[in-house]
C-alpha positions in Angstrom: 21.1 0.5 -18.3 20.8 -2.6 -16.8 17.4 -4.6 -16.9 16.2 -6.6 -14.0 15.6 -3.1 -11.7 12.5 -2.3 -9.3 8.7 -1.3 -10.1 7.3 0.9 -7.2 3.5 1.2 -7.0 1.9 4.5 -5.9 2.3 8.5 -6.2 2.4 8.9 -2.7 5.3 10.9 -1.2 6.9 8.0 0.5 6.4 6.3 -3.2 8.5 9.1 -4.3 10.8 9.3 -1.8 11.6 6.0 -1.9 11.9 5.4 -5.6 14.3 8.6 -5.7 16.6 6.8 -3.1 16.5 3.7 -5.2 17.9 5.5 -7.8 20.3 7.1 -6.2 21.4 3.4 -4.4 21.3 1.9 -7.7 22.3 4.4 -10.3 22.8 1.4 -12.9 19.3 0.3 -12.9 16.1 1.2 -13.9 13.4 2.4 -11.5 9.9 2.1 -12.8 7.1 4.3 -10.7 3.7 3.3 -11.7 0.9 6.5 -10.7 -2.3 6.3 -11.3 -2.8 9.6 -12.2 -1.2 12.7 -14.2 -0.5 14.3 -10.7 1.8 12.2 -9.7 3.6 11.7 -13.0 4.2 15.7 -12.8 5.9 15.7 -9.4 8.3 12.9 -10.2 9.0 14.8 -13.9 11.0 17.4 -11.6 14.4 16.8 -11.3 14.0 13.4 -12.7 17.2 11.3 -12.3 18.3 9.2 -15.6 17.4 5.6 -14.3 13.9 7.2 -13.1 10.9 5.4 -15.7 7.2 6.3 -15.3 4.1 4.7 -16.3 0.7 6.5 -16.0 -2.7 4.7 -15.6 -4.5 2.6 -13.5 -3.6 -0.9 -13.9 -6.1 -4.2 -12.9 -4.4 -7.6 -11.9 -4.2 -8.7 -15.4 -2.8 -5.1 -16.4 -0.4 -5.7 -13.5 0.8 -9.1 -14.9 1.2 -7.8 -18.3 3.2 -5.1 -17.1 5.3 -7.4 -15.5 6.1 -9.8 -18.0 7.5 -6.7 -20.0 9.6 -5.3 -17.8 11.1 -8.4 -16.3 11.4 -6.6 -12.6 13.5 -7.8 -9.9 10.9 -7.0 -7.0 7.6 -4.6 -7.1 6.7 -2.0 -4.0 3.6 -1.6 -2.8 3.8 2.1 -1.7 0.0 3.2 -2.4 -2.4 4.9 -0.2 -2.9 3.1 2.8 -7.0 2.9 1.9 -6.3 1.5 -1.5 -7.1 -2.2 -0.6 -8.1 -3.3 -4.0 -4.7 -2.0 -5.5 -2.9 -3.6 -2.8 -4.5 -6.8 -3.1 -4.4 -6.8 -7.2 -0.6 -5.8 -6.7 0.1 -9.0 -4.1 -1.6 -11.5 -6.7 0.1 -10.3 -9.8 3.7 -10.4 -8.2 2.5 -14.4 -7.0 1.6 -15.2 -10.4 4.7 -13.4 -11.9 7.0 -15.0 -9.1 8.0 -11.4 -8.0 8.6 -10.3 -4.6 6.4 -7.8 -3.6 7.4 -5.4 -0.4 4.8 -3.2 1.3 5.9 0.2 2.7 5.2 1.0 6.3 2.9 4.0 6.7 2.3 5.0 10.4 -1.1 5.5 11.8 -1.9 8.9 13.5 -3.4 9.5 17.0 -6.8 10.4 16.5 -8.0 11.7 20.4 -11.4 13.6 20.0 -12.1 12.4 16.5 -15.0 10.4 15.6 -14.3 7.3 13.7 -16.5 5.8 10.7 -16.0 2.7 9.1 -16.4 4.0 5.6 -17.5 6.6 3.7 -21.2 5.5 4.0 -20.6 5.7 7.9 -18.8 8.8 7.5 -21.9 10.3 5.7 -24.1 8.5 8.5 -22.3 10.5 11.5 -22.5 13.7 9.3 -26.4 13.6 9.2 -26.5 14.2 13.0 -23.8 17.1 12.8 -24.9 20.5 11.6 -23.4 22.9 9.2 -20.7 22.7 6.3 -18.6 19.8 5.1 -15.0 20.1 4.0 -14.6 16.8 2.4 -11.0 15.7 2.2 -11.1 12.1 1.2 -10.8 12.4 -2.4 -13.2 12.1 -5.3 -13.6 8.6 -5.8 -16.4 7.7 -3.3 -17.7 11.5 -3.2 -21.1 10.4 -5.1 -21.9 7.8 -2.2 -21.1 10.2 0.4 -23.4 12.8 -0.8 -26.3 9.6 -1.3 -26.0 8.9 2.2 -26.0 12.3 3.5 -28.7 13.9 1.7 -28.0 16.9 1.6 -24.8 17.6 -1.2 -25.5 21.2 -0.5 -23.9 21.1 2.5 -20.6 19.4 0.9 -17.1 21.2 0.0 -14.9 18.7 -1.7 -11.2 19.3 -1.7 -10.4 17.0 -4.8 -7.1 17.0 -7.2 -7.3 19.8 -10.1 -8.0 16.8 -12.6 -10.8 16.3 -14.6 -11.6 12.9 -13.3 -12.1 14.5 -10.0 -14.2 17.5 -11.7 -16.5 14.5 -13.1 -17.1 12.7 -9.8 -17.8 16.2 -8.7 -20.7 16.8 -11.1 -21.9 13.1 -10.4 -22.5 13.7 -7.0 -24.3 17.1 -7.7 -21.9 19.7 -6.2 -22.3 23.4 -7.4 -19.0 24.6 -8.9 -19.0 27.1 -6.3 -18.5 24.6 -3.7 -15.5 22.7 -5.6 -12.2 23.4 -4.0 -9.5 21.8 -6.7 -6.1 22.0 -5.2 -2.9 19.7 -5.0 -1.4 19.4 -1.9 0.5 19.6 0.8 -1.8 21.9 2.7 -0.3 23.6 5.6 -2.2 24.2 9.0 -2.3 27.8 7.9 -4.4 27.1 4.4 -6.2 24.1 6.1 -7.5 26.8 8.7 -8.2 29.9 6.0 -10.2 27.5 4.1 -12.3 26.3 7.1 -12.8 30.1 7.8 -13.6 31.0 4.4 -16.2 28.4 3.8 -17.5 28.6 7.4 -16.7 24.7 7.6 -18.5 23.0 10.7 -17.1 19.4 9.9 -14.1 18.0 8.4 -14.1 14.5 7.1 -11.1 13.1 6.0 -8.8 10.0 5.8 -6.0 9.1 7.9 -3.1 9.7 5.5 -0.3 10.2 8.1 2.0 12.7 8.5 2.8 12.5 4.7 -0.8 13.1 3.9 -1.1 16.2 5.8 -2.9 14.6 8.8 -1.3 16.3 11.6 -1.9 19.9 9.7 -5.3 18.9 9.1 -6.4 18.2 12.9 -4.4 20.9 14.1 -6.3 23.6 11.8 -9.5 21.7 12.5 -9.2 22.1 16.8 -8.0 25.7 16.0 -11.5 26.3 13.9 -13.6 24.6 16.4 -14.7 22.1 13.6 -16.0 18.4 14.3 -13.4 16.0 12.7 -14.7 12.4 11.4 -11.9 10.1 10.1 -12.5 6.7 8.0 -11.3 4.5 9.7 -7.5 2.5 8.2 -8.4 -0.8 6.6 -6.2 -3.9 8.4 -2.7 -3.9 6.9 0.2 -6.5 6.6 3.4 -5.4 8.6 5.7 -3.5 5.9 9.0 -2.1 5.9 10.1 1.1 6.8 12.3 2.9 4.2 15.6 2.4 5.2 14.8 -1.5 5.9 13.0 -1.2 2.1 16.4 0.2 0.4 18.6 -2.4 2.3 15.9 -5.6 1.1 16.0 -4.0 -2.4 19.9 -3.8 -2.4 19.9 -7.3 -1.1 17.8 -8.4 -3.9 19.7 -6.8 -6.6 22.6 -8.3 -5.4 24.4 -5.0 -4.6 26.6 -4.1 -1.4 26.0 -2.0 1.2 29.0 0.6 0.9 27.7 4.3 0.8 24.3 3.2 2.2 21.1 4.6 1.4 20.7 8.3 1.0 18.8 10.2 3.5 15.5 10.7 2.5 13.6 14.2 2.8 10.5 15.0 4.4 7.6 15.3 2.1 3.9 15.2 1.4 1.4 13.6 -0.5 -0.9 15.2 -3.2 -4.1 14.7 -1.6 -7.4 16.3 -0.1 
């Protein structure tokens, strides 16, 4: 197996699909995927190609730079979540230090007619203070304590989080009773979203725009059918990125590979999120 391969950052659905497509396109090169949690690793372990390598755990800028020095990579891909601003910034800086190309994967935004848009998690909590009823918080666990502090009534909050200890710890920090924690790994269909909203008497859905891969259309459809208000945290501004097809072509160019055979079709997929 040749060194000088590719490293993909992000356990998103697009990141997983891209990594698998690169493995098929470049069977003689190592393709590394760096994921933050075991959930992303478990999804990639299923049917894992011979040239796919996995690294689990969060990295800061220095950790990324050290990882690059050890791996001898030809390029890095930012396939992290659109809201992971700090990770993306650290990745760009670490790539610059290592002299590596850093390529961003494009993720289309979702139209949000009828939704209330907040600038951040605290802004979303401020909006929710003006709305009555139970809240399904589908933004992940990291910002849950800040949301509950700003809201002031955590007994209204039903967080949907990944079934990992870190998420449950954040729920405990926020003062969420165990009976209100929904610990599940997506993707979530419209029907499952709707069933949860009906079972928990949800009046407000708070979410980030994870796009089609993050199950955003299914969330919106279920909320509209249920009659719940929707509060969406605005996406941070992002640099222009490449589509998956453009990314594969660019990486093949960087690796000095020809275009015969082209890129394999990419299957549709969802991301493990709230």
